[in-house]
N, C-alpha and C positions, 0 to 999 in steps of 0.2 A: 061256589069255586071249585071244591072238592069233588061234585056230582056234576059238575058240566064237564071238568076234565076227564072223572072216569068215565064218560060214556062212549068217549073214541070218536066222536061225530062229529067232531070239530077240526078244523085244520091246524098243521102242527105249530104253523106260526103266531094263531090266535091260541091254542096250547101254550106256548112260548111266553104270550103275552099275560094270560091269567096269571100264570104260575109265577112271573114278577111282578103282578099286582099282589099278588098272596104272599109275599116274601116281602114287599113294602109295609103290608098293613100287620105283619107278624115284628118288624122294627118297630113299627107305630107302638102297638100293644106294649111290648114289652118299654119300652122307655117309657109311655104313661104308668103301668105298673112299676118303674122302678121308682119315678116321681111320688105316686102314691105310697109307696112301701117306706118311702123318708119320711112322709109325714103321721106316720101310726106312733101313736104312743101309748106304752102302759099305763093303766092307772094305779096308785101302788097305797094303801091305809098305810099311814105314818104310826107310831106307837102311839103318840097323843090323840091320836083317831082322825087327825086330816088325811087329806088324799094329797098326793102330790103325782105330777106326771114324771114317767120316764124316758129315752128311747125303745122301743122295744127290739129285746137282742134277734139277732138272727136264726138262733137256736130253738126260741118259743113260739108259741101260737100262740092269738087271740082268742080268748074264752066268752 
């Protein structure tokens, strides 16, 4: 999409349509990413040696 827009060889109306499609794709991807982030959990070892899961904090990154 970006390459097509950057060439400047397409009519303005087509450029606007491609741009709008790109915005819709961004919104779709952000929604899917948000849903995936809610599913990510952190695996911790307890003092007893077992494992437990906790939600991953926004400030942490998976290792």
